[in-house]
C-alpha positions as CSV (number, residue, x, y, z in Angstrom):
1,X,58.7,133.8,172.7
2,X,59.9,137.0,171.1
3,X,61.4,138.2,174.4
4,X,63.2,134.9,174.7
5,X,64.7,135.2,171.2
6,X,65.7,138.8,171.8
7,X,67.3,137.8,175.1
8,X,69.3,135.0,173.4
9,X,70.5,137.4,170.7
10,X,71.7,140.0,173.3
11,X,73.5,137.3,175.3
12,X,75.2,136.1,172.1
13,X,76.4,139.6,171.1
14,X,77.8,140.2,174.6
15,X,79.6,136.9,174.5
16,X,81.0,137.7,171.1
17,X,82.2,141.1,172.4
18,X,83.8,139.5,175.4
19,X,85.5,136.9,173.2
20,X,87.0,139.7,171.0
21,X,88.3,141.5,174.0
22,X,89.9,138.3,175.3
23,X,91.6,137.7,172.0
24,X,92.9,141.2,171.8
25,X,96.6,141.6,172.7
26,X,98.4,144.6,173.8
27,X,101.3,145.8,171.6
28,X,104.6,144.7,173.2
29,X,106.5,147.8,174.4
30,X,109.2,146.3,176.7
31,X,111.9,144.3,174.9
32,X,114.9,142.3,176.0
33,X,117.4,141.8,173.2
34,X,120.4,139.5,173.6
35,X,123.7,139.0,171.8
36,X,127.4,138.1,172.2
37,X,130.2,140.7,171.9
38,X,130.4,142.7,169.6
39,X,126.8,142.2,168.5
40,X,125.5,143.2,172.0
41,X,127.2,146.5,171.3
42,X,125.7,146.7,167.9
43,X,122.2,146.3,169.5
44,X,123.1,148.8,172.3
45,X,124.4,151.5,169.9
46,X,122.6,150.9,166.7
47,X,119.2,149.4,167.5
48,X,118.2,150.4,171.0
49,X,118.1,154.2,170.5
50,X,115.9,153.8,167.4
51,X,113.4,151.6,169.2
52,X,113.3,153.9,172.2
53,X,112.4,156.8,170.0
54,X,109.4,154.6,168.9
55,X,108.3,154.3,172.5
56,X,109.9,151.0,173.5
57,X,111.7,150.2,176.7
58,X,114.8,148.2,175.7
59,X,117.2,146.1,177.7
60,X,120.3,144.6,176.1
61,X,121.6,141.4,177.6
62,X,125.1,140.2,176.9
63,X,126.1,136.5,176.5
64,X,129.5,134.8,176.4
65,X,128.5,131.6,174.6
66,X,126.5,130.4,171.6
67,X,124.0,128.3,173.5
68,X,122.3,130.4,176.1
69,X,121.0,133.1,173.7
70,X,118.8,130.7,171.9
71,X,117.7,128.9,175.0
72,X,116.7,132.3,176.5
73,X,114.8,133.1,173.3
74,X,113.0,129.8,173.6
75,X,112.0,130.2,177.2
76,X,110.7,133.8,176.7
77,X,113.4,135.7,178.6
78,X,114.6,137.2,175.3
79,X,112.4,138.7,172.6
80,X,115.2,138.6,169.9
81,X,118.9,137.8,169.7
82,X,121.8,138.7,167.5
83,X,124.9,136.4,167.3
84,X,124.3,133.6,164.8
85,X,124.3,132.8,161.2
86,X,121.7,130.8,159.3
87,X,123.6,127.5,159.2
88,X,124.0,127.6,163.0
89,X,120.4,128.7,163.6
90,X,118.9,125.9,161.6
91,X,121.2,123.2,163.1
92,X,120.5,124.4,166.7
93,X,116.8,124.6,166.1
94,X,116.6,121.1,164.7
95,X,118.8,119.6,167.5
96,X,116.9,121.4,170.2
97,X,113.4,121.1,168.8
98,X,112.9,124.9,168.4
99,X,111.2,127.1,165.9
100,X,113.5,130.0,165.1
101,X,113.2,132.5,162.2
102,X,115.6,135.0,160.7
103,X,114.5,138.7,160.7
104,X,117.4,140.5,158.9
105,X,121.1,140.1,158.4
106,X,123.7,142.5,159.9
107,X,127.3,143.4,159.3
108,X,129.4,140.4,160.5
109,X,132.9,140.2,161.8
110,X,134.8,138.0,159.4
111,X,137.3,135.3,160.2
112,X,140.7,136.8,159.5
113,X,144.3,135.5,159.1
114,X,146.4,137.2,161.7
115,X,150.1,137.0,162.5
116,X,152.7,138.6,164.8
117,X,155.5,137.0,162.7
118,X,154.5,138.1,159.2
119,X,153.3,141.3,157.6
120,X,151.7,139.7,154.5
121,X,150.6,136.3,153.2
122,X,153.5,136.3,150.8
123,X,156.0,136.4,153.7
124,X,154.7,133.1,155.2
125,X,157.6,130.6,155.3
126,X,157.6,126.9,154.7
127,X,156.7,124.8,157.7
128,X,154.9,127.6,159.5
129,X,152.4,126.7,162.2
130,X,148.8,127.8,161.7
131,X,146.3,127.8,164.5
132,X,142.7,127.0,163.4
133,X,139.4,126.5,165.2
134,X,138.7,123.0,166.4
135,X,134.9,123.2,165.7
136,X,133.8,122.1,162.2
137,X,132.1,125.3,161.0
138,X,134.9,127.7,162.0
139,X,137.6,125.3,160.9
140,X,136.1,125.1,157.5
141,X,135.9,128.9,157.2
142,X,139.5,129.3,158.3
143,X,140.7,126.8,155.8
144,X,138.6,128.4,153.1
145,X,140.3,131.8,153.6
146,X,143.7,130.1,153.3
147,X,142.5,128.3,150.1
148,X,141.0,131.5,148.6
149,X,144.4,133.2,149.1
150,X,146.4,130.4,147.4
151,X,148.1,128.8,150.5
152,X,146.3,125.5,150.3
153,X,143.9,123.7,148.0
154,X,141.1,121.2,148.4
155,X,138.8,119.4,146.0
156,X,136.2,121.4,144.1
157,X,133.5,119.0,145.2
158,X,134.1,119.8,148.9
159,X,131.5,122.0,150.6
160,X,133.5,125.0,151.8
161,X,131.3,125.0,155.0
162,X,132.3,121.4,155.8
163,X,136.0,121.4,154.7
164,X,138.5,119.8,157.1
165,X,142.2,119.1,157.1
166,X,141.6,115.7,155.5
167,X,140.2,117.5,152.4
168,X,143.4,119.4,151.7
169,X,144.9,118.2,148.4
170,X,147.8,120.6,148.1
171,X,149.9,122.3,150.8
172,X,152.9,123.8,149.0
173,X,154.4,125.4,152.2
174,X,153.8,122.3,154.3
175,X,151.8,124.3,156.8
176,X,151.3,122.6,160.1
177,X,147.8,123.0,161.6
178,X,147.0,123.3,165.3
179,X,143.3,123.0,166.2
180,X,142.4,125.2,169.1
181,X,139.1,126.2,170.7
182,X,137.9,129.2,168.7
183,X,137.7,131.6,171.7
184,X,141.4,130.8,172.5
185,X,142.8,131.6,169.1
186,X,143.9,135.2,169.8
187,X,146.1,133.9,172.6
188,X,148.0,131.6,170.2
189,X,149.5,134.5,168.2
190,X,152.6,134.5,170.4
191,X,153.2,130.8,170.0
192,X,152.2,130.1,166.4
193,X,153.2,131.8,163.1
194,X,149.7,132.4,161.8
195,X,146.1,132.1,163.2
196,X,142.7,132.1,161.6
197,X,140.6,134.0,164.2
198,X,136.9,134.6,164.3
199,X,136.1,138.4,164.2
200,X,134.2,138.5,167.4
201,X,137.0,136.8,169.4
202,X,139.6,139.1,167.7
203,X,137.6,142.1,168.8
204,X,137.3,140.8,172.3
205,X,141.1,140.4,172.4
206,X,141.6,144.0,171.2
207,X,142.7,143.1,167.7
208,X,141.9,145.6,164.9
209,X,140.0,143.7,162.2
210,X,141.7,145.8,159.5
211,X,145.1,144.4,160.4
212,X,144.2,140.9,159.1
213,X,146.4,139.6,156.4
214,X,143.3,138.3,154.7
215,X,139.6,138.0,155.6
216,X,136.8,135.7,154.4
217,X,134.1,136.7,152.0
218,X,130.9,135.6,153.8
219,X,128.1,133.8,151.9
220,X,124.6,134.8,152.8
221,X,124.0,131.8,155.1
222,X,127.1,132.6,157.2
223,X,126.2,136.3,157.8
224,X,124.8,136.9,161.3
225,X,121.2,137.9,161.8
226,X,118.5,139.0,164.2
227,X,116.6,135.9,165.2
228,X,113.2,135.5,166.9
229,X,110.8,132.7,167.8
230,X,108.9,131.8,164.6
231,X,105.6,132.4,166.4
232,X,106.5,136.0,166.8
233,X,107.8,136.7,163.3
234,X,104.7,138.8,162.4
235,X,104.6,140.8,165.6
236,X,104.9,144.6,165.3
237,X,108.0,144.7,167.5
238,X,109.8,142.4,165.1
239,X,109.0,144.7,162.2
240,X,110.2,147.6,164.2
241,X,113.5,145.8,165.0
242,X,114.0,145.2,161.2
243,X,113.2,148.9,160.6
244,X,115.8,149.9,163.2
245,X,118.5,147.8,161.4
246,X,117.6,149.4,158.1
247,X,117.7,152.9,159.5
248,X,120.3,155.6,158.7
249,X,121.2,155.7,162.4
250,X,122.2,152.0,162.3
251,X,124.3,152.6,159.2
252,X,126.1,155.5,160.9
253,X,126.9,153.4,163.9
254,X,128.4,150.7,161.6
255,X,130.5,153.3,159.8
256,X,131.9,154.7,163.0
257,X,132.3,151.7,165.3
258,X,132.3,148.5,163.2
259,X,135.0,149.0,160.6
260,X,136.3,145.8,158.9
261,X,132.9,144.0,159.2
262,X,131.5,142.2,156.2
263,X,128.3,144.0,155.1
264,X,125.3,142.1,153.8
265,X,124.3,142.8,150.2
266,X,121.2,144.8,151.2
267,X,123.5,147.4,152.9
268,X,125.5,147.9,149.7
269,X,122.5,148.5,147.4
């Protein structure tokens, strides 16, 4: 009987050891990070070198739309992405039944007011045509820049992230608005007087962000961020990505290559 009990104990211990080994996971050392321009460049220059020094093998994948980076994250072909702000992330996750989490905010290209016709906002003449984005979020941001600089007004009870042309209560210069797909806004500069252009599309078109007549001041939920699947938020590689963004190397890259970007509060502390 004693031998039988001893045998059972030994078998139980072996089973427990085997179970522990089966539950153990190797630390992830090969990462695929994705982003749209210019954030793919930010990953390439500011994040990848730091992670490689920590022993990771890092591949940066560039996307040209705002849908595929999250789908790639969801299907496991990306480990993290960088291209979206919190409002977009939460709406996309809800609509597509995903669990996404923000890791850390990064310097973000602001929407700017650009013109080939005028050198300052004060020069804008009555009846000028203004090209704005035709999607709700970027339209609202473009209108808010115009409002903040005294060119239009809308009601105080209007959410700045949801403002549209119908919310404009005062338009002293009788500006005429032309909705255009956001990616096409840089091309309108030769045919309109003023355009409210997303920073990433301005950069893609070779426009210097510092030449904007005005730029938006981004609230925290409109600042772009590194995003991962929620199930991975506590993984070591996620902590290391955050550490890379907080590093002196990342800040040096931002100073040298991403001038005119709006910096999150944590970078100014």
